[in-house]
C-alpha positions, 0 to 999 in steps of 0.5 A: 767476507763470508759468514763463518769468518765474521763469527770467528772475529766476533767471538775473538772480540768478545774474549778481549772485551769481557774482563773490561766490561765486567769491571765497568759494570760492577755495582754495589749489591746488598746480600740479603736472605731470600724472600726479604727483598722489598716489594717491586724489587727484582731478585737476581740469583748470585752464586747459584744458591744465593740471591741479592735483594734491594737494600730498601725496606726492613730485613726479612727473615732469611730463608735457608738455601736461597740468597738474592741480589737486588739492584741498589746504590753502589757499594764501596768495596772497603765496606764489604767483608773479605768473604763478600769480596771473594764472592764478588771476585769469584762471580767476576771470574765466573762471568769472564769464564762464561764469556770465554766459554761462550766465545769458544762455543761460538768459535767452534760453532763457526768452525763447524758451520764452515766445515759443514758448509760443503757438506750442506751444499753437497746435501742440497745438491744431492737433494736437488738431484734426488728431487729431479730424479724423483720428478723424472721417475714420476713423469716416466711412471705417469707415462708408463701408467698411461701406456699400461692403461692404453695397452690394457684398453687395446688388450681388452678390445682385442680380447673382445674381438678375439672372443667374437671371432672365436664364437663365430668360428665355434659356430662355424665348426659346429655347423661343419661338424653337423654337416660332417656327421650328416655326410658320415651318416650318408657315407655309412649308408652308402658303404653299407649298401655297397658292402652288401652288394659286394658281399653278394657278388663275392658270394656269387663268385665264390659259389661259382668257384665251389664244386658244391655237388662234388665230394672227395672220394675215399677208396681203399684201392685208389687205382680204378681202370688206370685212373688214380683217385686221390682224396683230400688225404693228400700231402703236397711234396715239392722243392728240395727236401729239408727239415721244414718239409720233413716236419710238414709231411710228417705232421700231416701223416700223423694227422691223417692217421689220427683221423682215420687209418683205413684209407690211404694217404697220398704224397703228391710230388710235382717236382723235387730234386732231392735234398737232405739225407736226414730229412728224407730218412725222417719222412721215410720212417714216418711213412713206414710207421703209418697205420694207414698206407702211404702212397707216393705219386710222382707227376713231374720228376723225383730225383736223389733223396725224393727218388729213394722215398718214392722207390721205397714207398709201400706203393708208388704211382707216376705218369708215363712221362714222369722221370725218376733219377737215382745217383750217388750221394754228393758231398761239399766237404771242406778241410784237409785230406784226412777230414775229407776222407772221413767225411766221404767215408761217412757219406758213403755209409749214408748211401749204403744205408739208403741205397741198399734197400733200393738195390735190394728192391731192384734185385741187385747189390749196391755195387751193381747198382752204382755200376749201372748208374755210370753205365747208363750215364757218364755222370752217374745220374741214372734217369728213367721215364715212367715205364722204364722206372717201373721195369727197374722197380723204382715205381710200382704203377703207371697211370694215365689219369689222376683224379683229384677229388679233393679240389672242390674250390678255386678259393685262395687258401686261408692263411694259418700263420701270420708271416712277413712278406718276403722281398722280391729278391727272396721268395720261400716255399714250405721247404724253407728254400729261398729264391734269390738273385745274385749281383749279376741278376742270376736267380738261384735257390738258397738251401737252409743250413743243415742243423744235423752235423752228420747230414749231407745233401743228396740232390740233383743240381746239374746247373748249380741252381742250389746253393747252401748257406 
């Protein structure tokens, strides 16, 4: 039998035996006023505010609000008053009630203890588990602390080693830097010495390429005993006639005019197949407006628009084997018949405006000029060497020698404009014509697009080397 069951049986026995015990233990009491009990007697409180005192001795003076009950000989119940009997009965009832309440409290306490027993057991179990976990956590924390301390010691040791290695490396770096500075200083001295030597060699080489004793010759009449003397007032004219070439030539004509209008300007043509009608007309008008005389010199061949420029120049020169070629303006028109007819008519008007002065200089009409073109060549490409060109009045003078007095050095020209390098398949000259290669590897020249919608190409191209964009 467990403890809570024992408490419940004890409480039940108390409830049963309490009335019997109360009757057996009744004794006679003397109700005396408080404070009148004889010396040595123990006062027992009765009914909360009254005390019973021993009956021996004199009756003391009653004290209000206090009554004592003292032990003494038994009291006959017939001798006490009804009020006292009622009081005793009430006291017995209160004792029994108290005993019952105590038993109920004990029973409730036993029930509470029985109900709390599983909770207390669970609490004890949880407390034990918690203590175990705390012990394990403390053990783990201690192990982690030991590991942390170990790692800190290792880290401190590694840091010390790293610091030592870093210091050693820094010392090595400083040594290498010092050596590098020494090498740089020695290299700089060597480079400076070699640069000085190279500069001296270059200056000596350049000096050998410079005609220091010669100077350009400026003659108002440049043809001397069959030799044409050309000064540095010269303009190179090569390739197809384009807007770029026209700007290049006209700009230099204006510059040399502003420099001096006394001595002639030379347009030197090595080889030019002709080109844009509008660009050639621009060059021709710049030549006519120049205050200084502008002379055209053909060393190789001049065809189409370039031949017109040479023929209409104030004065022209060429070698005996130079070739001059005149023909009609060509047209690469596209469109319907009406558009083609209009464009052909407009191209003919260009030819009339530029071909008529040439025919007039020859002493014939334009139709006669065209007729003789086809009489001399079935394609209408009328070409002539220097002597014949002079007879036809296409060229004014034949020269055996040309003296280029402006060529005073063999040094490469200094670049004036920064340009990007052209790819190997595309090389351009001052005229803007780009040399390219097609998919089959055939080389051709790509002409720039004509910005003037009324322009036309007047160019000699029997092998189809020139292609317009």
